[in-house]
N, C-alpha and C positions, 0 to 999 in steps of 0.2 A: 567433871564427868569422870566417873571411875570405869575403867575397862578391865574385864576379867578374862583370863585364859586358863582353861583346864586342859592339860595334855602333857606332852613331854617336849621340852625345849632342850634340855641338857642330855646329850647323847653319850657322854663318857661315864655314866653311872653304871656300875657293874650289876646292880639289882634292878628288877622290873619295878618301875614306879610311875606314879602320876603326879604332876606338879600343879600347884595353884599359884597363879600370878595375879597381882592387882597393879595395873599401870606399869607393867614390865618388872615389878618387884616381886621376887619369890616370897610367897607367904608360907607355903607348906609343901612337903613331899610326902606322899603316901606310898609306902613300899608294899608291894603285892607278892604273895607267895601262894603257890598252888598246893592245895591239899588233895592228895590222891585218894579217890574213893576206894574202899576195900574191894569192890567188885571189878575194878579196872584191870588188875593183873589177871584175874580169872577170865575176863572177857577177851583179853589179848591172847591168852593161852588157848582158848576155845577157837579163836580165829586161826591161829597158827596150826593147830591140830587139823584143821580143815584144809590146810595148804594155802591159806590166804596171807599175803604179805601185808604187814602193818607198817604204816609210815606216820609219824607225828609231824605235822606242819604247824608251827607256832610263831606268833609275833613276840613271844617272850625272849628274855636274855638267854644266852647259851647255857649258863650254869643251871638255870631253872629247868630248861628243857632237857638237859643231860640228866638231871636228877629224876625227872618224871620218866624219861626213856629207860634209865637203868632199872627203876623200880617196876616198870610195866613190861620190860623186855620187848619193846617194839623192834622191828627189823632195821628201821632207818629213822632218822629225825633231822629236821631242818629248824633253824631258829631265826629270830628277828626278821620274820617275813611280814611284809605288808599284805593287805588283802589281795591286791592285784598280782603279787608274787606267788601267793598260794594258788590262785586260779591259773596262773601261767604254768606252774609246776604240773597241775592237773592236765592242762591242755597238752603239754609236752609228753606226759606219760600216756595219755590216750592216743597220741599220734604214733607212739612206739609199739603199742600193744592193743590187741583186740579184747583183752580181758576186761571184765566189768570192773569199773572203778567206783567205789563208794566213798563218800565224804561225810564225816560227822562234824557239824559246826555247833558253835555255842552262842551265836548272836548275829546281829544285823551285819556286822563287818564281814561275816562269812557268806553273805548272800551271793557274791559272784561265783564262789566255789560250789556252793550248794546247787546253783542253777545249771552248772555245766557237768557235774558229776552224773554218772549213770544212775546211781542210787544215792539219795541224800537223807541224812538224819539230822534233825535239829535237837541238840542236847540242851535241856534247860533245867534250871533250878528256879525256885520262886523269886530269887534275887538276880538271876543272870540276864534276864531279858524282860522287856516291857510287854504289855498286852499288845501294843501296836506291832511289835516285832513278830509276835506269834501270829497275828493276823496276816502279816506279809507271807508267812510260810505255811499257810493252811494246806497247801498241796503236798507238804512233806509230812512224814511220820514224826511225831514229837514224843520223845521219851524223857521222863523226868530223871533227875540225878539218882534216885534210889531204885531205878529200874534197869540200870545198865546191864546187869547180868540176865535180864529177861528179854533182851532184844532177840527176835527170832532170827536164827541163822540157817540158811538153806545151802547145802553143799550141792551146787549144780554139776559137779564133776561125777556124781554118782550115777 
């Protein structure tokens, strides 16, 4: 009987990757790299111009997150976070401030964070999430990858 595992067993790899094992034998490593949408930098600038603090919470490796953070100019970033660590960060921030906290997620693993944020956006591409994931998040606003610069922003401080 063959047993397969897809995930990450090796923790000391510097790049973000997914591994495929058959009966505990490594068959393949798939290295992942984020492509930053051209509209991402403009969206972050728009938020910052409105006085909104931007924080990148990611499960990716430090060098990948630092690359994205530097290109988009977010105020703060965290890396190698598990889903419960992201939601824990949100809970801690909400306990410190009465400001509205928005969270943008890209899949089912972000469900805990999406459900506790004051405002939640599910960011999807045709390949980033399954139909069943979209059904789980019907109560959230869904924006596709090519609409990032069209997300309506309301400055409540005015």
